[in-house]
C-alpha positions in Angstrom: 165.4 243.0 14.9 162.1 241.2 13.1 158.5 240.5 13.4 158.2 236.8 15.0 154.4 236.6 15.1 151.5 238.0 13.4 147.6 236.8 15.1 144.3 237.7 13.1 141.3 237.9 14.8 137.9 238.3 12.7 139.3 239.1 9.6 137.4 238.1 6.3 138.5 234.1 6.0 141.1 234.5 9.2 138.8 234.2 12.0 141.7 233.8 14.7 145.0 233.0 13.1 148.5 232.6 14.3 151.2 232.8 12.2 154.9 232.8 12.5 157.7 234.7 9.9 161.2 234.2 9.6 163.9 236.1 8.8 164.3 234.2 5.4 161.3 234.6 2.6 158.0 233.2 4.7 156.0 231.3 1.9 152.5 231.2 1.8 150.7 228.4 0.0 147.6 226.7 -0.4 144.5 226.7 -2.5 141.9 229.3 -3.5 140.1 231.0 -1.3 142.3 229.9 2.0 142.9 233.5 3.3 146.7 234.3 1.6 144.9 237.7 0.2 143.7 238.5 3.5 146.5 238.2 5.5 147.6 240.9 2.9 145.2 243.0 2.7 145.1 243.7 6.4 148.7 245.3 6.5 147.4 247.0 3.4 144.4 248.6 4.9 146.8 249.7 8.1 150.3 250.6 6.5 149.5 251.8 2.9 149.3 255.8 2.6 145.5 255.8 2.7 143.6 256.2 6.1 142.3 252.6 7.2 138.7 251.8 6.4 136.6 248.6 7.2 133.3 247.7 6.6 130.9 245.0 7.9 131.6 242.7 4.7 135.7 242.9 6.1 134.4 240.9 9.1 134.8 237.2 9.5 131.5 235.0 9.0 131.5 233.4 11.9 132.1 236.7 13.7 128.8 238.4 12.4 126.8 236.2 15.2 128.8 238.0 17.6 126.4 241.3 16.5 123.0 238.8 17.3 124.8 237.7 20.6 125.4 241.2 21.7 121.8 242.5 20.6 120.0 239.7 22.3 122.4 240.6 25.5 121.3 243.9 25.8 117.9 243.1 25.3 117.9 241.0 28.7 119.8 243.9 30.4 123.4 242.5 30.7 126.4 244.9 31.9 127.9 247.3 28.9 130.6 245.4 29.6 129.5 242.1 28.9 127.6 243.4 25.4 130.8 245.0 24.5 133.0 241.8 25.0 129.9 240.1 22.7 130.2 242.8 20.0 133.2 241.8 17.5 136.1 243.4 16.8 139.1 243.0 14.3 142.5 242.7 15.4 145.9 242.3 14.5 148.6 240.9 16.6 152.4 241.8 15.7 155.2 240.2 18.1 158.8 242.3 17.3 161.6 240.3 18.5 165.0 242.5 19.4 168.1 242.1 21.0 168.8 243.1 24.4 171.9 244.5 23.9 170.4 246.8 21.4 171.5 250.6 22.1 168.8 252.1 20.2 165.4 250.7 19.8 164.0 253.6 17.4 160.4 253.7 17.1 160.1 250.2 18.9 160.6 252.1 22.3 157.2 253.3 22.2 156.2 249.8 22.3 158.4 248.1 24.8 156.4 248.3 28.4 157.4 245.1 30.1 159.7 245.2 33.3 161.0 241.6 32.7 165.2 242.3 31.4 164.7 238.8 30.2 161.8 239.7 27.9 162.8 240.6 24.1 159.7 240.8 22.5 157.2 243.9 22.1 153.3 243.2 21.1 151.3 245.5 19.0 147.8 245.3 19.3 146.0 247.0 16.4 142.2 247.4 16.7 139.0 248.0 14.9 136.3 248.3 17.2 132.9 249.5 18.3 133.5 253.4 20.1 132.9 253.7 24.3 129.2 254.6 24.8 128.0 253.5 21.0 125.9 250.0 22.0 122.9 252.4 21.8 123.5 254.1 18.7 124.8 250.5 17.2 121.5 248.9 18.0 118.9 251.8 17.8 115.5 251.5 15.8 116.3 247.3 16.1 113.2 245.8 16.8 113.3 245.0 20.9 112.9 241.1 20.7 115.8 238.7 20.2 114.2 236.8 17.5 113.8 240.2 15.2 114.3 239.9 11.8 118.2 240.2 11.9 118.9 240.2 7.7 117.0 244.1 8.7 119.5 244.3 11.5 122.3 243.6 9.5 121.7 246.1 7.1 121.4 248.7 9.9 124.7 247.7 11.2 126.3 247.7 8.2 125.4 251.5 7.8 126.5 252.2 11.6 130.0 250.5 11.6 132.1 253.4 9.8 130.8 256.0 12.4 130.8 254.2 15.2 133.8 251.9 15.4 137.6 253.3 15.8 141.0 251.9 15.0 143.4 252.2 18.0 146.8 251.3 18.5 147.6 249.1 21.8 151.5 248.6 23.3 150.7 245.2 25.3 153.0 243.9 27.8 154.2 240.3 26.6 154.4 238.8 30.4 151.1 240.5 31.3 148.6 240.7 28.5 146.2 242.5 31.0 148.7 245.3 30.5 148.4 248.0 28.2 149.5 251.2 26.9 147.3 253.2 24.3 149.7 254.9 21.8 149.1 256.9 18.7 148.3 255.5 15.1 151.3 257.4 13.8 153.9 255.6 15.7 152.8 252.6 14.4 153.0 253.6 11.3 156.2 254.8 11.7 157.0 251.4 13.8 157.0 249.3 10.7 157.4 249.8 7.1 155.3 247.9 4.3 155.6 247.2 0.5 153.2 245.6 -1.7 153.9 243.8 -4.9 150.4 242.7 -6.2 148.7 239.7 -8.0 147.6 241.8 -10.6 150.4 243.9 -12.1 149.3 245.2 -15.1 151.5 243.9 -17.8 149.1 242.4 -20.1 150.5 241.9 -23.5 149.0 245.1 -25.5 148.6 245.0 -29.2 147.1 248.5 -29.9 148.0 250.4 -27.2 151.3 250.6 -25.0 150.7 250.1 -21.6 154.1 251.6 -19.7 154.1 250.1 -16.1 157.9 250.0 -16.2 158.1 253.9 -16.7 155.6 255.0 -14.2 157.5 253.5 -11.3 160.8 255.5 -12.5 158.2 259.0 -11.0 158.5 257.2 -8.0 161.5 256.8 -7.8 162.6 260.0 -8.2 159.9 261.3 -5.6 161.6 259.5 -3.2 164.7 261.0 -4.2 163.6 264.3 -4.2 162.8 264.6 -0.3 164.9 266.5 2.1 165.8 263.0 4.0 167.2 261.3 1.3 170.5 260.0 1.1 173.1 262.3 -0.6 173.8 260.4 -3.6 170.0 260.4 -4.2 169.9 264.1 -4.3 172.8 264.9 -6.1 170.5 262.7 -8.8 167.9 264.5 -8.3 169.0 267.9 -8.2 170.7 266.8 -11.7 167.5 266.4 -13.2 166.1 269.2 -11.7 168.8 271.3 -13.6 168.1 269.8 -16.6 164.3 271.0 -16.6 165.3 274.3 -15.0 167.2 275.2 -18.1 164.7 273.5 -20.4 162.4 275.9 -18.5 164.1 278.8 -19.6 164.2 277.8 -23.1 160.7 277.4 -22.7 160.2 280.6 -21.4 161.9 282.6 -24.0 160.8 281.3 -27.1 158.2 278.6 -26.8 155.8 280.3 -25.0 156.2 283.5 -27.8 155.3 281.1 -30.5 152.2 279.5 -28.4 150.6 283.2 -27.9 150.9 283.9 -31.6 148.5 280.9 -31.6 145.4 282.3 -29.6 142.8 283.8 -31.2 142.2 287.2 -32.3 139.7 287.6 -30.1 139.5 291.6 -30.7 137.5 291.3 -33.2 134.4 289.8 -30.9 135.0 293.7 -28.9 137.7 291.4 -26.1 139.7 292.4 -24.4 137.6 295.5 -23.3 139.1 298.7 -21.6 139.6 297.1 -18.4 139.7 293.6 -19.4 143.4 292.0 -19.6 145.1 290.5 -22.3 145.7 286.4 -22.8 149.1 284.7 -22.6 150.2 281.4 -22.1 152.9 279.9 -19.6 153.7 276.6 -19.6 155.9 274.8 -16.9 158.1 271.8 -16.8 157.7 269.5 -13.8 159.8 266.4 -13.4 157.7 264.2 -12.0 155.0 264.5 -14.4 157.8 264.3 -17.3 158.8 260.8 -15.8 155.2 259.6 -15.2 153.6 260.8 -18.3 156.5 260.8 -21.0 159.1 258.8 -19.9 159.2 255.2 -21.7 161.1 252.3 -20.8 162.7 251.1 -24.2 165.0 247.4 -24.8 167.8 248.3 -26.9 168.2 245.6 -30.0 171.7 247.1 -31.2 171.9 248.8 -34.4 170.3 252.3 -32.9 166.9 250.0 -32.6 165.1 250.1 -29.3 161.8 248.3 -28.8 158.6 249.7 -26.5 158.3 248.3 -23.0 155.2 245.8 -24.5 157.1 244.4 -26.8 159.5 242.3 -24.5 158.0 239.1 -23.2 156.0 239.1 -20.1 157.7 237.2 -18.3 160.6 239.7 -18.4 158.7 242.5 -17.5 157.3 240.9 -14.4 160.8 240.4 -12.9 162.1 244.0 -14.0 158.4 245.2 -12.1 159.0 243.5 -8.8 162.9 244.6 -8.9 161.6 248.3 -9.5 159.1 247.7 -6.9 161.9 246.1 -4.5 164.1 249.0 -5.4 161.5 251.9 -4.7 160.9 250.1 -1.5 164.5 250.2 -0.6 164.8 254.0 -1.3 161.4 254.5 0.3 163.1 253.0 3.6 166.2 254.6 3.1 164.4 258.3 2.8 162.2 258.3 5.7 163.0 260.6 8.7 161.7 258.2 11.3 163.3 254.6 10.3 161.0 251.8 10.6 161.8 249.5 13.5 161.1 246.2 10.8 160.0 246.9 7.4 158.3 243.5 5.7 157.0 243.1 1.8 154.3 240.9 0.5 155.2 239.3 -2.8 151.5 237.9 -4.3 152.1 235.1 -6.9 155.6 236.3 -8.2 155.3 233.5 -10.3 153.2 234.9 -13.1 154.4 234.6 -16.6 158.0 233.4 -15.2 159.3 229.9 -16.0 160.0 227.1 -13.6 163.7 228.0 -13.7 163.1 231.8 -13.0 160.8 230.8 -10.5 163.3 228.8 -8.5 165.8 231.0 -8.6 163.6 234.0 -7.7 162.6 232.5 -4.6 166.1 231.8 -3.6 168.3 235.2 -4.2 165.3 237.2 -3.2 167.1 237.9 0.1 170.1 238.4 -1.7 168.8 241.1 -3.3 168.1 242.7 0.1 171.7 242.4 1.0 173.0 243.7 -2.1 171.0 247.3 -1.7 172.6 247.7 1.6 175.8 246.5 0.7 176.2 249.0 -2.4 174.0 251.7 -1.7 173.4 252.1 2.2 176.7 251.9 3.7 176.8 247.9 4.8 173.8 249.4 7.0 171.3 246.1 7.3 167.7 246.9 5.9 165.1 245.0 8.4 163.4 243.5 5.6 160.9 240.6 5.6 159.5 238.7 2.6 156.1 236.9 2.9 155.2 235.5 -0.5 152.1 233.8 -1.3 152.3 231.4 -4.5 150.5 228.7 -6.1 153.9 227.6 -7.8 155.1 224.2 -6.8 158.7 225.7 -8.0 158.4 228.1 -5.4 157.0 226.4 -2.4 159.4 223.3 -3.4 162.6 225.4 -3.7 161.7 227.5 -0.8 163.1 226.5 2.7 161.1 223.8 4.0 161.0 225.4 8.0 159.5 228.7 5.9 156.7 227.3 4.6 152.8 228.3 6.1 149.9 226.1 4.8 146.6 228.3 4.5 143.9 225.6 5.0 139.8 226.4 4.8 138.2 224.0 7.2 134.5 223.0 6.9 133.4 225.8 8.9 134.7 228.5 6.6 137.6 229.6 9.1 141.3 229.6 7.7 143.9 227.3 10.1 147.7 228.2 9.3 149.9 225.2 9.8 153.2 225.5 10.2 156.0 222.8 8.7 158.5 223.7 11.0 156.5 223.7 14.1 154.9 220.4 12.9 158.3 218.3 12.5 159.9 219.4 15.5 160.0 216.7 17.0 162.9 214.2 16.8 161.1 211.2 15.6 159.8 212.9 12.6 163.5 213.9 11.8 163.5 211.0 9.1 160.4 211.9 7.6 161.4 215.4 7.8 164.4 214.7 6.0 162.9 212.2 3.2 160.1 215.2 2.7 162.7 217.9 2.3 164.3 215.8 -0.2 161.7 215.0 -2.1 160.0 218.7 -2.2 163.0 219.9 -3.6 163.7 217.1 -6.4 160.4 216.6 -7.5 157.4 219.6 -8.6 155.1 218.0 -5.8 151.7 220.1 -5.6 149.6 218.2 -2.2 150.0 222.3 -1.2 147.6 223.3 -4.4 145.5 219.8 -4.3 141.8 218.8 -3.3 143.1 215.1 -2.5 145.5 213.0 -3.5 146.3 209.0 -4.6 150.0 207.9 -3.3 150.8 205.2 -5.6 153.5 202.3 -6.4 154.5 202.4 -10.1 154.4 203.2 -13.6 151.4 200.9 -14.3 149.2 202.7 -11.7 150.3 206.4 -12.9 149.4 205.7 -16.5 146.3 204.1 -16.0 144.9 206.2 -13.3 142.9 208.9 -15.1 141.3 205.8 -17.0 140.3 204.1 -13.3 139.6 207.7 -11.7 137.0 208.3 -15.2 135.5 204.7 -14.7 134.6 205.2 -10.7 133.5 208.2 -11.2 130.5 207.4 -12.9 129.3 204.7 -10.3 130.2 207.4 -7.4 127.3 208.7 -5.6 128.8 211.6 -4.3 128.6 215.2 -6.1 130.8 216.7 -7.3 132.6 213.4 -8.2 136.4 213.1 -8.5 136.3 214.3 -12.0 135.5 217.9 -10.6 137.9 217.9 -8.2 141.9 218.9 -8.2 143.4 215.3 -7.9 147.6 214.5 -7.4 148.7 211.4 -8.2 152.1 210.6 -6.5 154.4 208.0 -7.7 156.4 207.1 -4.8 156.8 203.1 -4.6 155.7 201.0 -1.4 159.2 201.4 0.1 158.4 205.0 0.6 154.7 205.8 1.1 154.7 205.5 4.6 157.4 208.9 5.2 154.2 211.1 3.8 151.8 209.7 6.3 152.5 212.4 8.7 152.7 215.2 6.1 149.5 214.1 4.5 147.8 214.2 8.1 149.5 217.7 8.5 147.7 218.9 5.4 144.9 217.3 6.2 144.0 216.3 2.4 141.8 213.5 1.7 144.6 210.7 0.5 143.9 207.4 -1.1 147.2 205.4 -0.5 147.4 202.5 -3.5 150.1 199.7 -2.2 150.7 196.1 -3.4 150.3 193.2 -0.8 153.9 192.1 -1.9 153.3 188.7 -0.2 156.2 186.5 0.7 157.3 183.4 2.4 159.6 182.9 5.2 162.1 180.4 4.5 165.1 178.9 6.1 168.3 180.2 4.2 170.5 177.4 2.6 173.7 179.2 3.6 173.8 179.7 7.6 170.6 178.9 8.7 168.9 182.7 8.7 165.6 183.1 8.2 164.7 184.5 4.9 161.6 186.0 3.2 160.7 184.9 -0.6 158.3 186.8 -2.8 155.2 184.1 -3.3 151.8 184.0 -4.3 149.0 185.3 -2.1 147.6 182.0 -1.2 151.8 180.7 0.2 152.5 183.5 2.0 153.1 184.6 5.3 154.1 188.0 5.4 154.5 191.1 3.7 157.7 193.4 2.1 155.4 196.1 1.8 156.6 199.0 4.2 153.1 201.3 3.4 151.5 198.4 5.1 154.2 197.5 7.8 153.6 201.3 8.9 150.1 201.0 9.1 149.1 197.8 10.6 152.6 197.0 12.9 153.0 193.4 13.3 152.6 192.0 16.1 155.7 189.3 17.7 153.7 187.0 18.3 151.7 187.0 14.9 153.0 184.1 12.6 151.1 184.6 9.6 151.1 188.3 9.4 149.7 188.4 6.1 146.1 186.6 6.8 146.0 189.4 9.7 146.1 192.3 6.3 143.9 190.5 4.5 141.3 190.4 7.2 141.4 194.1 7.9 138.1 196.0 7.3 137.4 198.5 5.1 137.0 200.8 8.2 140.4 199.7 10.1 142.0 200.4 6.5 140.8 204.1 7.8 143.5 206.1 9.2 142.1 210.3 9.5 142.2 211.7 6.7 144.2 208.6 4.9 142.6 205.0 3.5 144.9 202.6 2.4 144.0 200.1 -0.4 146.1 196.8 -1.4 144.7 194.0 -3.0 141.8 191.9 -1.9 139.8 188.8 -4.3 137.7 190.1 -6.8 133.4 189.7 -5.5 132.1 186.4 -5.1 135.6 185.0 -5.7 138.8 184.0 -3.5 141.9 184.6 -5.5 143.8 187.0 -4.5 146.4 189.4 -6.2 149.9 190.2 -5.2 150.4 193.3 -7.3 148.7 195.6 -9.5 149.2 193.2 -12.7 147.8 190.4 -11.6 144.8 192.0 -9.6 144.0 193.6 -13.2 144.5 189.9 -14.5 142.0 188.6 -12.1 139.6 191.4 -12.6 139.0 190.9 -16.2 139.7 187.4 -16.4 137.8 186.6 -20.1 140.2 189.5 -21.5 142.9 187.4 -20.6 141.4 183.9 -21.4 141.5 182.8 -17.5 137.7 182.3 -17.5 136.4 178.8 -15.9 139.6 178.0 -14.1 139.0 177.8 -10.4 140.8 180.1 -7.2 144.2 178.1 -7.1 144.6 178.3 -10.6 143.8 181.5 -11.6 146.1 182.4 -8.6 149.0 181.0 -10.3 148.1 181.4 -13.8 147.3 185.8 -13.0 150.6 185.1 -11.1 152.8 184.0 -13.8 151.3 186.6 -16.8 152.2 189.4 -14.3 155.6 187.9 -14.5 156.0 188.5 -18.0 154.1 191.7 -18.4 156.1 195.1 -19.8 154.5 197.6 -17.4 154.7 200.6 -19.9 153.5 198.8 -22.6 150.6 196.9 -20.9 149.3 200.5 -19.2 149.7 202.2 -22.6 147.6 199.5 -24.3 145.1 199.2 -21.3 144.6 203.2 -21.3 144.4 203.9 -24.8 143.6 201.1 -26.9 141.8 198.8 -24.9 139.4 200.6 -22.9 136.7 198.1 -22.0 137.4 196.4 -18.6 136.7 196.3 -15.1 138.7 198.3 -12.2 140.2 195.8 -9.6 137.5 195.9 -6.7 140.6 197.0 -3.8 141.0 200.6 -6.1 137.3 200.9 -7.0 137.0 200.8 -3.3 139.3 203.2 -2.2 138.6 206.0 -5.1 135.0 205.0 -3.9 135.9 206.7 -0.1 138.3 209.3 -1.8 134.8 210.6 -4.0 132.4 210.9 -1.0 133.5 214.4 0.2 135.8 217.3 -0.5 138.2 218.6 1.9 138.0 221.8 0.5 135.2 224.1 -1.3 137.2 224.3 -4.5 136.1 222.4 -7.4 138.6 223.2 -10.3 137.8 221.4 -13.4 139.6 218.2 -13.6 143.4 218.4 -13.4 145.1 215.2 -12.6 148.8 215.6 -12.1 151.7 213.2 -11.6 154.9 213.1 -10.4 157.6 210.3 -9.9 160.4 209.6 -7.1 
């Protein structure tokens, strides 16, 4: 039994999203302010110990217009049902999949209302909506005109929502969504257990005062173990602690209280106590929970009888121990419930805090194993029906997670979050080669495309080393604001033979991306042995085709096209754009006809004086630039013009591509410039 799907409507950034969950940890990635925290928060509101509450600010921005529409309909005299339909409601749908052969459905049985023996899903709807017959109360006092000052109405609506809206839980028939049954909210809380490990865990370095975050977790563990429904082994341990405290209490009552009484002031000199006033005495009561919470500290043994405080250990170690303690606490919470939840979901926000990269990878790989160990060693092998939802900004965690378990949160231009499922995007058979390549690539590299504002795919080390300088030069000429230096750009070295495998992935991410590649001109020749047709590297002016897979994938060659290279050269700037992607390859510089084959000779042709080639005509220029490029040591070339000689012109094809890339961002986030590079 597991949660297979979640739907959220009208809550903060989650205007209308659907997300599937895996048995393995589901990893949510995405840029800042993309709705990851909103998903955790709606579950926290509904499943924490506090009574659920919502305010106007919890409604998605786009749904606020629903109040205006409902007011207009009311003033027009519309039917109550039509007005109610226009008023937004915060909704959470949870689909739980189960095996029909299960003998005992536990709390889930309250939510199975369909009559289809083949159906193995149950749908729970938790909805925060306006109460029945509350329309007049909601809009009372708002001017009777559809064009009223709506900010005034918003203020009144904000004040009335807590009083007029109500929370309701419904069991929904998967085979007939119109068939619903109201269920008590307490039964929903019995159905789903939940734990939350927040991004801010209070583990900051403390210098002057010690902050024992880990020690406080012990108090929660004791409270769990001390309940009547706790497993026998926990009861034995908690009873032993109680016995120790009982012995201490007897000593306190006999000796400590007597000595404490002697410290009381001699109030008799003020005429106290009077004839009827009682004498003062002290009573000290010991409580295991208070002792654990207020007076118990975690210590790290260093040998030789030396024990250091919790705050003396590294933040990474403390973070890891804290998360393990919390997971153990959630497991014990599940064990001690009189009514065992049918499913248990744990949200972990940004587990990467203070963990080095290798530990981040180990954590995400071992997360499910921790639950298995708890079940095998502490629960007689009975499975803990837990699922993990991890939100992260870590490329190490994202790349180590299973390809099928990644959910990408994307904020569109209208401020609404979209949830994109990698598994669903690459399910077709024609996507198999790209999926296999990407799975290997994401595993072997630290690809940060999930978190970038924009991306640049490049051929080799020369472009990678020079890219920060290229971006800097073009940034000064870009008309759009914010420019490239104000955005987080991921630069990935993939080579001309592999870039096309990223096309579907980039479209999935809806990430504005510039693909910089080489023309790689080739000439058609007859083989001297066997008469086969071979293609030999050549200058662009004498070439008939290209060996570049990225270009051929972008512009599929036609069988009748005998001069494919010329066809590619004639493509307009508009034809080089496909959705969120643009391809850039060598073109002649302005007022010139010579065309380069690779980046190095394109750089030379853009800076003739720098290389002593001013004054040559087109054919000679192409030949000499091609020859000079063949003798270049790429790394030294890149470092020289990135660090030493910085007065030069950007090749036109790269300049046009970077100007296109700078036109508009794909996200509202504009982090300081952070150009990263990874190599295949």
